gemmi code that builds the backbone of each chain (N, CA, C; Angstrom):
import gemmi

chains = {
    "A": [
        ("MET", (113.184, 144.840, 124.341), (113.872, 143.307, 124.733), (113.125, 142.437, 125.013)),
        ("LEU", (112.544, 141.318, 124.563), (111.880, 140.335, 125.025), (111.873, 139.943, 126.552)),
        ("ASN", (110.783, 139.877, 127.362), (111.464, 139.879, 128.397), (111.098, 138.042, 128.412)),
        ("LYS", (112.032, 137.350, 129.200), (112.347, 135.947, 128.919), (111.538, 135.260, 130.016)),
        ("SER", (111.078, 136.239, 131.004), (110.409, 135.738, 132.043), (108.962, 135.524, 131.743)),
        ("ASN", (108.963, 136.183, 130.886), (107.303, 136.358, 130.137), (106.917, 135.464, 128.914)),
        ("PRO", (106.096, 134.100, 129.255), (106.175, 132.814, 127.908), (105.270, 133.522, 126.973)),
        ("ALA", (104.235, 134.427, 127.154), (103.307, 134.606, 126.317), (104.028, 135.192, 124.483)),
        ("ALA", (104.966, 135.895, 124.769), (105.699, 136.540, 123.502), (105.928, 135.031, 122.590)),
        ("ALA", (106.827, 134.258, 123.381), (107.648, 133.371, 122.645), (106.026, 132.288, 122.193)),
        ("ALA", (105.396, 131.962, 123.162), (103.959, 131.153, 122.395), (103.004, 131.852, 121.713)),
        ("TYR", (103.248, 133.231, 121.189), (102.230, 133.785, 120.211), (103.538, 133.737, 118.930)),
        ("LEU", (104.730, 133.788, 118.964), (105.245, 134.158, 117.808), (105.546, 132.118, 117.218)),
        ("ARG", (105.354, 131.167, 118.343), (105.370, 130.057, 117.556), (103.919, 129.501, 116.942)),
        ("MET", (103.283, 130.360, 117.566), (101.597, 129.622, 116.753), (101.841, 130.197, 115.472)),
        ("ASP", (102.190, 129.677, 114.224), (102.497, 129.888, 113.134), (100.964, 129.508, 112.416)),
        ("ILE", (99.857, 130.456, 112.566), (98.541, 130.210, 112.020), (98.487, 130.736, 110.401)),
        ("GLU", (99.416, 130.984, 109.894), (99.280, 131.383, 108.581), (99.410, 130.095, 107.858)),
        ("ASN", (100.417, 129.115, 108.176), (100.382, 128.036, 107.716), (100.304, 127.109, 108.786)),
        ("LEU", (98.737, 126.396, 109.011), (98.672, 125.694, 109.932), (98.903, 124.225, 109.339)),
        ("SER", (99.666, 123.286, 109.964), (100.155, 122.427, 109.226), (99.048, 121.404, 108.991)),
        ("ASP", (99.090, 120.891, 108.006), (98.491, 119.542, 107.635), (99.109, 118.339, 107.786)),
        ("ASP", (99.894, 118.047, 108.567), (100.696, 116.838, 108.540), (100.037, 115.358, 108.706)),
        ("LYS", (98.765, 115.279, 109.535), (98.257, 114.052, 109.779), (97.263, 113.868, 109.197)),
        ("PRO", (96.867, 113.621, 108.006), (95.396, 113.908, 107.327), (94.840, 112.750, 107.997)),
        ("GLU", (93.316, 112.757, 107.791), (92.266, 111.932, 108.122), (92.527, 110.563, 107.536)),
        ("LYS", (92.467, 109.641, 108.582), (92.641, 107.998, 107.655), (91.340, 107.717, 106.923)),
        ("LYS", (91.278, 107.431, 105.891), (89.998, 106.889, 105.330), (90.221, 105.800, 105.271)),
        ("GLY", (88.996, 105.029, 105.743), (88.541, 103.752, 106.040), (87.753, 103.482, 104.709)),
        ("THR", (88.166, 101.768, 104.504), (87.715, 101.222, 103.075), (86.752, 100.307, 103.355)),
        ("GLY", (86.747, 99.944, 104.618), (85.320, 98.642, 104.927), (84.451, 99.322, 104.819)),
        ("LEU", (83.523, 98.250, 105.498), (81.816, 98.437, 105.040), (81.427, 99.495, 106.748)),
        ("LEU", (82.152, 98.911, 107.566), (81.914, 99.683, 108.674), (82.690, 101.038, 108.860)),
        ("ARG", (83.115, 101.326, 107.918), (83.908, 102.813, 107.919), (83.065, 103.947, 108.105)),
        ("LYS", (83.195, 105.128, 108.815), (81.951, 106.170, 108.970), (81.813, 106.833, 107.544)),
        ("PRO", (80.817, 107.307, 107.496), (80.104, 108.088, 106.125), (80.840, 109.587, 106.294)),
        ("SER", (81.468, 109.842, 104.865), (82.342, 110.932, 104.893), (81.422, 112.229, 104.641)),
        ("SER", (80.448, 112.535, 105.193), (79.386, 113.429, 105.044), (79.659, 114.800, 104.752)),
        ("VAL", (80.958, 114.929, 106.203), (81.813, 116.303, 106.228), (82.991, 116.167, 105.560)),
        ("LYS", (83.209, 117.172, 104.778), (84.637, 116.788, 103.852), (85.857, 117.421, 104.970)),
        ("SER", (86.896, 116.601, 104.928), (87.673, 116.838, 106.120), (88.730, 118.084, 105.517)),
        ("SER", (89.171, 118.927, 106.422), (90.041, 120.012, 105.993), (91.229, 119.863, 105.731)),
        ("GLY", (91.636, 118.280, 106.103), (93.326, 117.761, 106.377), (94.105, 118.627, 107.373)),
        ("LEU", (93.230, 119.101, 108.368), (94.260, 119.294, 109.529), (94.222, 118.135, 110.697)),
        ("ASP", (94.909, 118.076, 111.548), (94.795, 117.588, 112.688), (94.488, 117.865, 113.791)),
        ("LEU", (93.166, 117.796, 113.962), (92.102, 118.619, 114.796), (92.368, 117.806, 116.427)),
        ("SER", (93.066, 116.928, 116.013), (92.916, 116.043, 117.574), (94.223, 116.853, 118.267)),
        ("ASN", (94.906, 117.631, 117.676), (96.013, 118.622, 118.294), (95.241, 119.759, 119.071)),
        ("PRO", (95.626, 119.660, 120.290), (95.064, 120.901, 120.889), (95.589, 122.283, 120.206)),
        ("ALA", (96.928, 122.473, 119.780), (97.376, 123.471, 119.160), (96.707, 123.985, 118.175)),
        ("VAL", (96.285, 123.043, 117.005), (95.669, 123.364, 116.010), (94.297, 123.594, 116.319)),
        ("ARG", (94.030, 123.030, 117.295), (92.401, 123.765, 117.863), (92.615, 125.290, 118.140)),
        ("VAL", (93.495, 125.701, 118.690), (93.722, 127.024, 119.289), (93.965, 127.682, 118.068)),
        ("GLY", (94.949, 127.473, 116.959), (95.163, 127.833, 116.234), (94.290, 128.319, 115.141)),
        ("LYS", (93.352, 127.182, 114.833), (91.890, 127.717, 114.220), (91.167, 128.984, 114.558)),
        ("GLN", (90.906, 128.613, 116.036), (90.411, 129.730, 116.905), (90.926, 131.196, 116.195)),
        ("MET", (92.157, 130.898, 116.449), (93.038, 132.346, 116.587), (92.809, 132.606, 114.868)),
        ("GLN", (92.821, 131.820, 113.928), (92.988, 132.341, 112.867), (91.500, 133.359, 112.241)),
        ("VAL", (90.461, 132.893, 113.082), (89.220, 133.429, 113.193), (89.166, 134.744, 113.491)),
        ("ILE", (89.877, 134.924, 114.765), (89.842, 136.463, 115.395), (91.077, 137.265, 114.416)),
        ("ARG", (92.342, 136.594, 114.129), (92.666, 137.229, 113.282), (92.353, 138.050, 111.889)),
        ("ASN", (91.242, 137.149, 111.249), (90.874, 137.575, 110.095), (89.979, 138.736, 110.382)),
        ("TYR", (89.635, 138.503, 111.643), (88.324, 139.710, 112.141), (89.410, 140.704, 112.119)),
        ("ARG", (90.681, 140.620, 112.740), (91.365, 142.102, 113.023), (91.678, 142.762, 111.833)),
        ("ASN", (91.987, 141.593, 110.970), (92.496, 141.879, 109.506), (91.105, 142.904, 108.793)),
        ("LYS", (90.281, 142.621, 108.869), (88.933, 143.507, 108.492), (88.868, 144.656, 109.064)),
        ("ILE", (89.223, 144.741, 109.873), (89.095, 145.715, 111.061), (90.127, 146.777, 110.547)),
        ("ASN", (91.295, 146.449, 110.460), (92.327, 146.929, 110.076), (92.568, 147.615, 108.795)),
        ("GLY", (91.801, 147.041, 108.264), (91.701, 146.895, 106.502), (92.970, 145.906, 105.656)),
        ("THR", (93.313, 145.200, 106.434), (94.519, 144.984, 105.867), (94.627, 143.085, 105.364)),
        ("SER", (92.856, 143.050, 105.473), (92.714, 141.280, 104.760), (92.798, 141.434, 103.198)),
        ("ASP", (92.797, 140.316, 102.745), (93.097, 139.750, 101.444), (92.179, 140.563, 100.691)),
    ],
    "B": [
        ("MET", (108.385, 156.188, 156.232), (109.607, 155.930, 155.513), (109.823, 154.353, 156.125)),
        ("ALA", (109.085, 153.454, 156.325), (109.659, 152.419, 157.174), (110.910, 151.561, 156.730)),
        ("LEU", (111.091, 151.847, 155.129), (112.503, 151.364, 154.707), (113.498, 151.810, 154.996)),
        ("LEU", (113.631, 152.614, 155.348), (114.756, 153.769, 155.828), (115.486, 153.583, 157.389)),
        ("THR", (114.659, 152.971, 158.183), (115.284, 152.552, 159.665), (115.483, 151.547, 160.050)),
        ("ASP", (116.302, 151.155, 160.789), (116.561, 150.143, 161.209), (116.334, 149.349, 162.245)),
        ("GLU", (115.292, 149.926, 162.200), (114.143, 148.863, 163.143), (113.974, 147.382, 162.360)),
        ("PRO", (113.945, 146.167, 163.316), (113.693, 144.853, 162.319), (112.028, 144.996, 161.999)),
        ("THR", (111.677, 144.077, 161.315), (110.300, 144.083, 161.272), (109.895, 142.553, 161.179)),
        ("PHE", (108.834, 142.534, 161.785), (108.220, 141.521, 162.131), (107.105, 140.445, 161.753)),
        ("ASP", (106.595, 141.498, 160.534), (105.208, 141.276, 160.003), (105.572, 140.548, 158.514)),
        ("ARG", (106.951, 139.863, 158.584), (106.914, 139.041, 157.408), (106.721, 137.561, 157.433)),
        ("PRO", (106.423, 137.087, 156.447), (106.335, 135.452, 156.645), (107.727, 134.933, 156.958)),
        ("ILE", (107.549, 133.991, 157.842), (108.571, 133.019, 158.210), (109.151, 132.146, 156.851)),
        ("PRO", (110.273, 132.066, 157.149), (110.833, 130.914, 155.821), (109.873, 129.700, 155.888)),
        ("GLY", (109.554, 129.115, 154.923), (109.017, 128.023, 154.856), (107.187, 128.148, 155.218)),
        ("GLN", (106.872, 129.184, 155.478), (105.523, 129.365, 155.743), (104.689, 128.884, 154.828)),
        ("SER", (104.932, 129.220, 153.360), (104.089, 129.016, 152.167), (103.763, 127.384, 152.235)),
        ("LEU", (104.851, 126.806, 153.351), (104.719, 124.898, 152.650), (103.612, 124.492, 153.810)),
        ("THR", (103.118, 125.682, 154.834), (102.443, 125.024, 156.153), (101.183, 124.697, 155.715)),
        ("ALA", (100.412, 125.233, 154.604), (99.036, 125.099, 154.372), (99.054, 123.725, 154.376)),
        ("GLU", (97.490, 123.431, 154.272), (96.941, 121.980, 154.337), (97.112, 121.881, 152.884)),
        ("LEU", (97.589, 120.542, 152.566), (97.473, 120.161, 151.196), (96.279, 119.935, 150.331)),
        ("GLY", (96.298, 120.714, 149.246), (94.778, 120.671, 148.541), (93.864, 121.695, 149.290)),
        ("GLY", (94.614, 122.672, 150.188), (93.768, 123.954, 150.914), (94.012, 125.190, 149.466)),
        ("ARG", (94.969, 124.793, 148.539), (95.220, 126.275, 147.649), (94.040, 125.656, 146.380)),
        ("PRO", (93.926, 126.702, 146.028), (93.185, 126.260, 144.689), (93.751, 125.435, 143.863)),
        ("TRP", (95.046, 126.113, 143.215), (95.904, 125.772, 142.156), (96.242, 124.026, 142.564)),
        ("GLN", (96.134, 123.317, 144.045), (96.517, 122.481, 144.260), (95.042, 121.312, 144.387)),
        ("SER", (94.044, 121.774, 143.802), (92.642, 121.072, 143.829), (92.363, 120.861, 141.996)),
        ("PRO", (91.951, 119.726, 142.009), (91.407, 119.393, 140.115), (90.997, 120.755, 139.689)),
        ("PRO", (91.467, 121.107, 138.467), (91.112, 122.331, 137.532), (89.639, 122.322, 137.658)),
        ("GLN", (88.893, 123.548, 137.440), (87.562, 123.682, 137.076), (87.396, 123.148, 135.550)),
        ("TYR", (88.536, 123.769, 134.614), (88.110, 123.383, 133.317), (89.597, 122.633, 133.027)),
        ("SER", (89.243, 121.419, 132.266), (90.545, 120.697, 132.569), (91.273, 120.172, 130.539)),
        ("ASN", (90.428, 121.029, 129.916), (90.916, 120.884, 128.449), (90.845, 122.174, 127.912)),
        ("ILE", (91.510, 122.175, 126.686), (91.631, 123.527, 126.054), (90.729, 123.966, 125.432)),
        ("ASP", (89.627, 123.225, 124.849), (88.584, 123.797, 124.397), (87.414, 124.169, 125.589)),
        ("GLU", (87.790, 123.886, 126.484), (86.699, 124.464, 127.855), (87.347, 125.900, 128.352)),
        ("VAL", (88.785, 125.770, 128.311), (89.464, 127.085, 128.839), (89.181, 128.156, 127.533)),
        ("MET", (89.045, 127.442, 126.378), (89.050, 128.912, 125.109), (87.703, 129.597, 125.358)),
        ("ASP", (86.364, 128.337, 125.405), (84.987, 128.734, 125.642), (85.228, 129.533, 126.941)),
        ("PHE", (85.836, 129.462, 127.915), (85.686, 130.471, 129.252), (86.716, 131.737, 128.797)),
        ("TYR", (87.437, 131.775, 128.184), (88.321, 132.765, 127.869), (87.273, 133.866, 126.947)),
        ("MET", (87.047, 133.472, 125.918), (85.671, 133.936, 124.789), (84.670, 134.400, 125.685)),
        ("GLU", (84.214, 134.013, 126.716), (82.939, 134.253, 127.115), (83.425, 135.353, 128.315)),
        ("ARG", (84.559, 135.324, 128.711), (84.937, 136.397, 130.022), (85.391, 137.175, 129.235)),
        ("MET", (86.328, 137.373, 128.300), (86.386, 138.469, 127.453), (85.720, 139.320, 126.562)),
        ("SER", (84.523, 138.598, 126.282), (83.672, 139.337, 125.648), (82.410, 140.222, 126.564)),
        ("SER", (82.310, 140.443, 127.372), (81.834, 140.854, 128.854), (82.492, 142.155, 128.576)),
        ("GLU", (81.359, 142.992, 128.442), (81.519, 144.856, 128.849), (82.632, 145.293, 129.742)),
        ("GLU", (82.519, 144.490, 131.064), (83.119, 145.033, 131.933), (84.704, 144.684, 131.656)),
        ("PHE", (85.059, 143.600, 131.204), (86.301, 143.317, 131.425), (86.880, 143.814, 129.935)),
        ("MET", (86.187, 144.148, 129.320), (86.680, 144.905, 127.678), (87.014, 146.384, 127.919)),
        ("MET", (86.353, 146.983, 129.052), (86.445, 148.210, 129.615), (87.801, 148.391, 130.202)),
        ("GLN", (88.362, 147.408, 131.346), (89.083, 147.451, 132.089), (90.355, 147.189, 131.098)),
        ("ALA", (90.251, 145.910, 130.126), (91.315, 145.636, 129.530), (91.780, 147.031, 128.417)),
        ("ILE", (90.880, 147.605, 127.845), (91.313, 149.184, 126.919), (92.048, 149.906, 127.976)),
        ("ASP", (91.685, 150.170, 129.458), (91.963, 151.240, 130.062), (93.644, 150.524, 130.272)),
        ("ILE", (93.783, 149.324, 130.430), (95.241, 148.996, 130.682), (96.206, 149.251, 129.362)),
        ("LEU", (95.479, 148.878, 127.994), (96.539, 148.863, 127.020), (96.754, 150.329, 126.968)),
        ("GLU", (95.300, 151.288, 127.027), (95.923, 152.390, 127.056), (97.203, 153.205, 127.762)),
        ("MET", (97.401, 152.353, 128.666), (98.259, 152.840, 129.716), (99.662, 152.670, 129.264)),
        ("GLY", (99.523, 151.801, 128.222), (100.757, 151.070, 127.562), (101.687, 149.862, 128.102)),
        ("VAL", (100.577, 149.308, 128.468), (100.773, 148.163, 129.318), (100.861, 146.897, 127.852)),
        ("PRO", (101.967, 146.224, 128.006), (102.381, 145.395, 126.869), (101.058, 144.300, 126.885)),
        ("VAL", (100.740, 143.830, 125.404), (99.778, 143.068, 125.688), (100.159, 141.817, 126.213)),
        ("THR", (101.666, 141.138, 125.669), (102.164, 139.703, 126.456), (102.169, 140.218, 127.893)),
        ("THR", (102.275, 141.061, 128.420), (102.102, 140.878, 130.143), (101.075, 141.027, 130.576)),
        ("LEU", (99.814, 141.614, 129.628), (98.299, 141.580, 130.237), (98.059, 140.274, 130.318)),
        ("ALA", (98.233, 139.454, 128.968), (98.220, 138.665, 128.888), (98.478, 137.219, 129.991)),
        ("ASN", (99.798, 137.061, 130.238), (100.182, 136.879, 130.886), (99.962, 136.637, 132.601)),
        ("THR", (99.373, 138.010, 132.906), (98.805, 138.099, 134.337), (97.383, 137.497, 134.397)),
        ("ILE", (96.748, 137.693, 133.182), (95.154, 137.125, 132.991), (95.447, 135.608, 133.507)),
        ("GLN", (96.056, 134.954, 132.583), (96.300, 133.328, 132.689), (97.025, 133.178, 134.137)),
        ("MET", (97.710, 133.668, 134.492), (98.449, 133.482, 136.069), (97.429, 133.508, 136.933)),
        ("ALA", (96.600, 134.398, 137.125), (95.428, 134.831, 137.965), (94.364, 133.694, 137.888)),
        ("ASN", (93.814, 132.855, 137.021), (92.887, 131.973, 136.553), (93.677, 130.922, 136.803)),
        ("VAL", (95.161, 130.648, 136.701), (95.606, 129.108, 137.418), (95.574, 129.500, 138.862)),
        ("MET", (95.778, 130.632, 139.238), (96.158, 130.441, 140.695), (94.571, 130.192, 141.420)),
        ("GLU", (93.448, 130.697, 140.645), (92.394, 130.552, 141.407), (91.710, 129.307, 140.806)),
        ("GLY", (92.768, 128.381, 140.055), (92.167, 126.969, 140.198), (91.248, 126.827, 138.832)),
        ("VAL", (91.335, 127.800, 138.059), (90.254, 127.661, 136.540), (90.728, 126.508, 135.871)),
        ("HIS", (92.047, 126.717, 135.690), (92.938, 125.899, 134.902), (93.982, 125.553, 135.135)),
        ("THR", (94.592, 124.540, 134.483), (96.424, 124.163, 134.684), (97.095, 125.151, 134.286)),
        ("LEU", (98.249, 124.998, 134.591), (99.548, 125.827, 133.775), (99.918, 125.778, 132.376)),
        ("ASP", (100.035, 124.221, 132.067), (99.952, 123.710, 130.958), (98.898, 123.842, 129.924)),
        ("VAL", (97.861, 124.046, 130.124), (96.843, 124.343, 129.533), (96.566, 125.796, 129.266)),
        ("SER", (97.116, 126.428, 130.329), (97.613, 128.085, 130.295), (98.115, 128.703, 128.892)),
        ("MET", (99.298, 127.735, 128.356), (100.269, 127.953, 127.426), (99.628, 127.593, 126.340)),
        ("LEU", (99.093, 126.993, 126.216), (98.508, 126.877, 124.870), (97.153, 127.816, 124.619)),
        ("ALA", (96.779, 128.773, 126.097), (95.402, 129.594, 125.432), (96.158, 130.929, 125.640)),
        ("LEU", (97.547, 131.210, 125.853), (98.225, 132.487, 125.947), (97.876, 132.933, 124.663)),
        ("PRO", (98.790, 132.718, 123.409), (98.181, 133.303, 122.008), (96.888, 133.679, 121.698)),
        ("LEU", (95.803, 132.778, 122.635), (94.725, 132.939, 122.230), (93.972, 134.354, 123.080)),
        ("ILE", (94.594, 134.408, 124.078), (94.409, 135.726, 124.859), (94.759, 136.702, 124.508)),
        ("MET", (96.025, 136.477, 123.778), (96.671, 137.830, 123.148), (96.199, 138.193, 121.930)),
        ("GLU", (95.726, 137.373, 121.040), (95.153, 137.784, 120.000), (93.440, 138.579, 120.395)),
        ("MET", (92.750, 137.875, 121.321), (91.568, 138.695, 121.618), (91.782, 140.235, 122.442)),
        ("LEU", (92.960, 140.238, 123.296), (92.844, 141.409, 123.515), (93.649, 142.534, 122.169)),
        ("MET", (94.284, 142.066, 121.568), (94.868, 142.595, 119.981), (93.642, 143.049, 119.438)),
        ("LEU", (92.738, 142.422, 119.478), (91.389, 142.448, 118.615), (90.505, 143.541, 119.082)),
        ("LEU", (90.504, 143.413, 120.674), (89.920, 144.999, 121.813), (90.523, 146.224, 121.219)),
        ("GLY", (92.107, 145.980, 121.366), (93.099, 147.157, 121.024), (92.288, 147.812, 119.515)),
        ("ASP", (92.293, 146.769, 118.795), (92.347, 147.405, 117.013), (90.784, 147.720, 117.184)),
        ("SER", (90.070, 147.303, 117.659), (88.285, 147.439, 117.603), (88.029, 148.738, 118.313)),
        ("GLU", (88.641, 149.744, 119.197), (88.689, 150.619, 119.826), (89.614, 151.601, 119.020)),
        ("ASN", (90.534, 151.033, 118.712), (91.620, 151.989, 117.759), (92.668, 152.623, 118.585)),
        ("ILE", (93.177, 151.713, 119.209), (94.235, 152.315, 120.385), (95.652, 151.796, 119.897)),
        ("GLU", (96.661, 152.520, 120.132), (97.893, 152.380, 119.796), (98.564, 151.643, 121.230)),
        ("TYR", (98.542, 150.225, 120.715), (98.853, 149.418, 121.863), (100.234, 149.051, 121.783)),
        ("ASP", (100.953, 148.706, 122.790), (102.169, 147.868, 122.705), (102.178, 146.107, 122.973)),
        ("THR", (102.628, 145.714, 121.621), (102.183, 144.079, 121.674), (103.190, 143.348, 122.696)),
        ("GLY", (104.736, 144.047, 122.952), (105.149, 143.013, 123.793), (106.445, 142.217, 122.714)),
        ("LEU", (105.972, 142.065, 121.451), (106.719, 141.048, 120.850), (107.902, 141.809, 120.136)),
        ("GLU", (107.878, 142.937, 119.883), (109.219, 143.588, 119.289), (110.402, 143.861, 120.030)),
        ("ASP", (111.789, 143.156, 119.611), (112.936, 143.532, 120.366), (113.388, 144.926, 120.242)),
        ("LYS", (113.089, 146.019, 121.754), (113.404, 146.919, 121.421), (114.478, 147.765, 121.329)),
        ("ASN", (115.452, 146.818, 122.312), (116.912, 146.910, 122.404), (117.890, 146.180, 121.618)),
        ("PRO", (117.495, 146.164, 120.633), (118.739, 145.091, 119.747), (119.948, 145.303, 119.909)),
        ("LYS", (120.737, 144.203, 120.917), (122.335, 144.503, 121.294), (122.982, 144.272, 119.811)),
        ("THR", (122.775, 143.444, 119.179), (124.228, 143.453, 118.137), (124.766, 144.401, 117.726)),
        ("ARG", (124.037, 145.488, 117.742), (124.580, 146.537, 116.785), (125.640, 147.263, 117.472)),
        ("ASP", (125.164, 146.713, 119.078), (126.377, 147.671, 119.851), (127.645, 146.770, 120.138)),
        ("THR", (127.453, 145.504, 119.479), (128.656, 144.924, 120.194), (129.773, 145.642, 119.450)),
        ("LEU", (130.993, 144.857, 120.093), (132.391, 145.506, 119.642), (132.664, 145.004, 118.374)),
        ("LEU", (132.540, 143.847, 117.753), (132.305, 142.963, 116.950), (131.884, 143.587, 115.755)),
        ("THR", (130.682, 144.238, 115.773), (129.869, 144.676, 114.749), (130.271, 145.847, 114.197)),
        ("LYS", (130.822, 146.701, 115.548), (131.148, 148.223, 115.165), (132.678, 147.773, 114.255)),
        ("LEU", (133.575, 146.897, 114.683), (134.812, 146.735, 114.269), (134.637, 146.256, 112.590)),
        ("ALA", (133.414, 145.380, 112.701), (133.358, 144.947, 111.110), (132.951, 145.937, 110.274)),
        ("LEU", (132.109, 147.329, 110.679), (131.276, 147.974, 110.137), (132.236, 149.223, 109.750)),
        ("GLN", (133.360, 149.300, 110.769), (134.585, 150.111, 110.601), (135.456, 149.980, 109.170)),
        ("TYR", (135.600, 148.386, 109.509), (136.368, 148.080, 108.456), (136.095, 147.365, 106.987)),
        ("GLN", (134.472, 147.339, 107.031), (133.978, 147.000, 105.991), (134.594, 147.257, 104.409)),
        ("ASP", (134.840, 148.511, 104.188), (135.088, 149.231, 103.101), (136.555, 148.843, 103.157)),
        ("VAL", (137.751, 148.456, 103.815), (138.813, 148.054, 103.642), (138.922, 146.896, 102.957)),
        ("ILE", (137.477, 145.906, 103.533), (137.945, 144.256, 103.577), (137.411, 144.318, 102.139)),
        ("ASP", (136.459, 145.203, 101.647), (135.457, 145.081, 100.118), (136.751, 145.211, 98.981)),
        ("GLU", (137.776, 146.351, 99.334), (138.625, 146.864, 98.322), (139.624, 146.146, 98.339)),
        ("ALA", (140.100, 145.417, 99.608), (141.266, 144.648, 99.424), (141.283, 143.452, 98.278)),
        ("ASP", (142.236, 143.220, 97.760), (142.522, 142.576, 96.523), (143.128, 141.077, 97.570)),
        ("LEU", (142.234, 140.268, 97.795), (142.216, 138.582, 98.431), (142.408, 137.612, 97.651)),
        ("THR", (142.810, 138.039, 96.206), (143.356, 136.659, 95.210), (144.898, 136.224, 95.614)),
        ("PRO", (145.435, 134.748, 95.430), (146.112, 134.411, 95.757), (147.322, 134.708, 94.822)),
        ("ASN", (148.448, 135.523, 95.202), (149.754, 136.147, 94.467), (150.692, 135.148, 93.949)),
        ("VAL", (150.355, 133.983, 93.648), (151.548, 132.864, 93.250), (151.505, 132.608, 91.982)),
        ("ASP", (152.664, 132.327, 91.438), (153.061, 131.859, 89.802), (152.721, 130.916, 89.490)),
        ("ALA", (151.756, 130.586, 88.498), (150.909, 129.282, 88.152), (152.035, 128.166, 88.015)),
        ("GLY", (153.053, 128.485, 87.210), (154.276, 127.733, 86.806), (154.687, 126.833, 88.282)),
        ("GLU", (154.902, 127.638, 89.049), (155.567, 126.941, 90.387), (154.539, 126.233, 91.260)),
        ("ALA", (153.222, 126.670, 91.161), (152.340, 125.630, 91.680), (152.206, 124.390, 91.418)),
        ("GLU", (152.126, 124.406, 89.938), (152.309, 123.200, 89.020), (153.047, 122.232, 89.493)),
        ("GLU", (154.610, 122.368, 89.821), (155.746, 122.066, 89.766), (155.443, 121.430, 91.235)),
        ("ASP", (155.106, 122.028, 92.446), (155.252, 121.962, 93.928), (153.930, 120.380, 93.906)),
        ("THR", (152.857, 120.901, 93.348), (152.149, 119.670, 93.421), (152.621, 118.411, 92.321)),
        ("GLN", (153.224, 118.480, 91.600), (153.961, 117.091, 90.980), (154.882, 116.315, 91.910)),
        ("GLU", (155.858, 117.219, 92.435), (156.798, 116.663, 93.606), (156.189, 115.944, 94.655)),
        ("GLU", (155.023, 116.845, 95.134), (154.220, 115.973, 96.030), (153.693, 114.817, 95.821)),
        ("VAL", (153.612, 114.535, 94.471), (152.779, 113.235, 93.945), (153.646, 112.424, 93.812)),
        ("ASN", (154.824, 112.534, 93.240), (156.054, 111.648, 92.703), (156.639, 111.153, 94.162)),
        ("GLU", (156.429, 111.700, 95.291), (157.164, 111.186, 96.505), (157.151, 109.866, 96.726)),
        ("GLU", (157.787, 108.931, 97.040), (157.715, 107.657, 97.173), (157.644, 107.566, 98.757)),
        ("PRO", (156.668, 106.513, 99.060), (156.569, 106.128, 100.339), (157.654, 105.598, 101.344)),
        ("SER", (158.504, 106.126, 102.251), (159.280, 105.545, 102.658), (159.104, 104.789, 104.327)),
        ("GLY", (157.926, 104.380, 104.672), (157.807, 103.870, 106.337), (158.203, 102.390, 106.057)),
        ("LEU", (157.953, 102.229, 107.428), (158.328, 100.843, 107.612), (157.110, 99.634, 106.764)),
        ("MET", (156.237, 100.365, 106.705), (155.049, 99.590, 106.289), (154.780, 99.766, 104.506)),
        ("ALA", (155.678, 100.395, 104.113), (155.728, 101.037, 102.748), (155.975, 99.451, 101.727)),
        ("ARG", (155.399, 99.436, 100.802), (155.340, 98.605, 100.216), (156.624, 98.264, 99.128)),
        ("ARG", (157.472, 96.988, 99.171), (158.967, 97.438, 98.370), (158.543, 96.177, 96.987)),
        ("ASP", (159.244, 96.703, 96.031), (159.566, 96.087, 94.584), (159.936, 94.909, 94.738)),
    ],
}
model = gemmi.Model(1)
for chain_id, residues in chains.items():
    chain = gemmi.Chain(chain_id)
    for i, (resn, *xyz) in enumerate(residues, 1):
        res = gemmi.Residue()
        res.name, res.seqid = resn, gemmi.SeqId(i, " ")
        for name, pos in zip(("N", "CA", "C"), xyz):
            atom = gemmi.Atom()
            atom.name, atom.element = name, gemmi.Element(name[0])
            atom.pos, atom.b_iso = gemmi.Position(*pos), 0.0
            res.add_atom(atom)
        chain.add_residue(res)
    model.add_chain(chain)
structure = gemmi.Structure()
structure.add_model(model)
structure.setup_entities()
């Protein structure tokens, strides 16, 4: 039974890193003063701290999958 | 066996003693060392990559302590030490768990993630038992209505032809 006083399990299960959302794509400016788009945007809302954590987790998960031999 | 004696113990904290410390005297009452998730992630990545931490964590995982419990203990200790706040630690928890699982996988340990529901209660409930017991009966039962089609049609026509009889009914 999941321990209800421990938030770790719920926090982990809610972190859906397989389908990291791209709900807020970066706005593209059209004016002369717009930022040069030298870096290609991934479509992720990196201003969201949870997304940044998810990205970090994704790297570790991929490494785990490599170790376990379950990577694609 | 001090617990079995009837003697009163006087070495316990008195009620409200936890509130007598000077405000800001505790580490968690002062501003945290790291205030945002990026700094906290860097802190944990560096801390958890150390040889000392890895050896201790592996020992604890081998003892059968679930990853969720260990991760929660780690974040709680750091909140109490004033390293980061509790809300930032909620964000960092999945990352701590992932790192601990990586440690377990790299050392080839059979660890408990703490994510599985070991005692699902739904199968033990009376309703589930009854449903399983009578499932065959329900499946075999003929539940189609056994009414004559002609009678049913007449009934519906009578209902339609019924004239309104209330006070507000329209008069011809």
